[in-house]
Structure formats: structure tokens, C-alpha cells
C-alpha positions in Angstrom: 10.7 27.9 14.5 7.7 26.9 12.0 7.1 23.0 12.5 6.0 21.3 9.3 5.1 17.7 8.7 6.9 15.6 6.0 6.6 16.3 2.3 6.6 13.4 0.3 6.9 13.1 -3.4 4.1 10.9 -5.2 6.9 8.1 -5.8 8.0 8.2 -1.9 4.2 7.9 -1.1 3.5 5.0 -3.1 6.6 3.2 -1.9 5.7 3.9 1.7 1.9 3.0 1.3 3.0 -0.3 -0.3 5.4 -1.2 2.8 2.5 0.0 5.1 0.2 -2.7 3.7 3.0 -5.3 4.7 2.9 -4.1 8.7 -0.8 -3.1 8.8 -4.3 -3.9 7.5 -5.8 -1.1 5.4 -8.4 0.5 7.8 -8.3 3.8 9.3 -6.4 3.7 12.7 -8.8 5.7 14.5 -12.3 5.0 13.6 -11.5 1.3 12.2 -13.5 2.0 9.0 -12.4 0.3 5.9 -12.1 2.0 2.5 -15.1 0.7 1.0 -17.2 2.1 4.3 -15.6 5.5 3.4 -15.8 5.3 -0.4 -12.2 5.8 -1.2 -9.4 4.3 -3.3 -6.8 5.1 -0.7 -6.2 6.2 2.9 -4.0 9.3 4.0 -0.9 8.3 5.3 -0.5 9.8 8.7 3.3 10.0 10.6 3.2 9.2 14.3 6.5 10.9 14.8 8.4 13.7 13.1 11.9 12.8 14.7 12.4 9.6 12.6 13.0 8.7 8.8 9.6 9.9 7.0 10.0 6.8 4.7 9.7 4.4 7.9 6.5 2.5 7.6 6.8 1.5 11.4 6.0 5.2 12.5 3.1 5.8 10.2 -0.9 4.8 9.8 -3.7 4.8 8.0 -6.3 7.6 8.4 -9.4 8.4 6.7 -10.2 12.1 5.6 -12.4 12.6 8.4 -10.0 11.4 11.0 -7.1 13.3 9.5 -8.8 16.5 10.2 -8.8 15.7 14.0 -7.5 18.7 15.7 -5.2 16.4 18.2 -3.4 14.9 15.3 -1.7 18.3 13.9 1.9 18.4 13.3 2.5 20.8 16.2 1.0 18.3 18.7 2.4 15.3 17.6 6.0 16.9 17.4 5.3 18.1 21.2 4.5 14.7 22.3 7.4 13.1 20.3 9.8 15.7 22.4 8.3 14.4 25.6 8.2 10.9 24.8 11.3 8.8 23.8 11.6 7.1 20.6 10.2 3.5 21.3 11.8 0.4 20.5 9.9 -1.2 17.7 10.4 -4.6 15.9 12.3 -4.5 12.5 10.3 -5.0 9.3 11.6 -8.4 9.3 11.1 -9.4 12.7 8.2 -12.4 12.6 6.1 -10.7 15.4 5.4 -7.7 13.3 2.6 -5.1 14.3 0.7 -6.3 11.6 0.0 -9.8 13.1 -1.6 -8.1 16.6 -3.2 -5.3 14.8 -5.3 -7.1 12.3 -6.2 -9.8 14.8 -7.6 -7.4 16.9 -9.3 -5.6 14.2 -10.8 -8.8 12.9 -12.1 -9.9 16.6 -13.6 -6.8 17.1 -15.6 -6.4 13.8 -16.7 -10.0 14.1 -17.9 -9.4 17.6 -20.0 -6.6 16.2 -21.2 -8.3 12.9 -22.1 -12.0 14.3 -25.1 -10.7 16.6 -26.2 -7.9 14.0 -26.7 -10.9 11.3 -28.4 -13.2 13.9 -30.8 -10.4 14.7 -31.4 -9.5 10.9 -31.9 -13.4 10.7 -34.2 -13.6 13.3 -36.3 -10.4 12.1 -36.5 -12.0 8.6 -37.5 -15.4 9.6 -39.7 -14.4 12.6 -37.7 -16.9 14.6 -36.6 -16.5 18.4 -34.1 -18.7 17.7 -32.2 -17.9 14.7 -29.4 -19.6 12.9 -26.9 -18.8 9.9 -25.4 -21.5 7.6 -22.0 -21.0 8.4 -20.7 -21.1 5.0 -22.5 -18.4 4.0 -21.9 -16.3 7.2 -18.2 -17.0 6.4 -18.1 -15.5 3.0 -20.1 -12.4 4.3 -18.0 -11.9 7.3 -14.5 -12.3 5.3 -15.8 -9.4 3.0 -16.8 -7.7 6.1 -13.7 -8.1 8.1 -11.3 -8.3 5.2 -9.7 -11.5 5.7 -9.2 -14.7 4.3 -11.3 -17.6 5.2 -8.7 -19.8 6.9 -8.2 -16.6 9.0 -12.0 -16.3 9.7 -12.3 -19.9 10.7 -9.6 -19.3 13.4 -11.0 -16.3 14.6 -14.8 -17.7 14.8 -13.3 -20.7 16.9 -11.6 -18.0 19.3 -15.1 -16.0 19.4 -17.2 -18.9 20.0 -14.8 -20.2 22.9 -14.5 -16.6 24.4 -18.1 -15.7 24.2 -19.1 -17.0 27.5 -21.6 -19.3 25.8 -23.3 -16.5 23.4 -22.5 -18.5 20.5 -22.3 -22.3 19.2 -21.6 -24.2 16.3 -24.5 -26.7 15.3 -24.4 -29.6 12.8 -27.4 -30.4 11.1 -28.4 -33.9 11.6 -30.1 -34.0 8.2 -27.4 -33.1 6.0 -24.3 -32.3 8.3 -24.1 -28.9 7.4 -22.8 -26.4 9.8 -24.5 -23.6 11.4 -23.9 -20.9 14.1 -26.7 -19.7 16.1 -27.2 -18.3 19.9 -26.5 -20.9 22.9 -29.2 -22.3 24.1 
């Protein structure tokens, strides 16, 4: 028996892509790259199960072209894995605790924890300062773009990162003009 993947027409693919955007952040599920980093308009839709409705976005993920070619992600291997593992219970699309909440938060935290030290090091090299600091408003605008999130979400994730960073970073309020800065903790 030949095992084939799902064949979706353009209309089905567009509808599924829009529904996936309601559940997941639009980054590659394997390498966490954004569309901008990969230079594409859209990611590939990749099904994680072939024993379900092909239009159910809960069993799909976004993949970039490079990750789509991974030999471990072939239809045959996924089908065999589906046969070994029973269908998991996933929340319904209308459940308030959708996967998007958790996945997007984890991705923002990961990208932010990579981005902040890099920006501080760049600032240190640019200013020749052993104690670099970044104006938080400027950093937040760049970080929102890098992490693909809104400023309100960035503020929440920055508070978590500063609290969880075991003393690596701190907010600093300038006594001159009350502007907020972020820097390495002293």
C-alpha cells in the first residue's frame, strides 16, 4: 500500500493557514526561524498526523523549506509514528488554553533571552563601555520586531526575563530624566 500525504487545493490551504495563525505563532516549528529570516511570504503547512481530518489545524505546524526536506519528517515515518502512538487529546479550537498561548510565550522568551545579551554586547563594542546600557523604549521597539510580538507582551516577557535571569539583567531609571534603561546587573 502506498502511503501519501494529504493533497489540499489552494482554497483549503488558505483556509487552513488562516486557522493555524489563530493557534500558532508564524515561525518554523523546527528551527524557530521567522518568515523574514527565511525570506519567504509563507511557510509550508506540515501535518503531524495522517489519521485525522486534514483540515484540522491542531495537527499541523509551520515549517520552512529547509526543515520540510528533513528525512525524519517524511509521510511514511509520520504514518508509522501515528500507528505506534494513539491520537492525543488536544484542546478544542475554542478552548481558552490553546497551544498558541504556550508556544508563543515560549518562543518569545527564547528569542528574547538570545537577543538581549547580543544587543548589550553590541552596545558595549559600539560605545567602548564595560557597562553598556540600552534605552528600554528603543530596545523594546527592536525586540518586538525581532520576537514578533506587541509592546504590551514584550513588557510582560521582559519582567519575567529580568526576574528569572538570576541577577543577569536589571532595569535602571536615570536620575536625570527618569528614562528607563536595561543593563547587566552590577
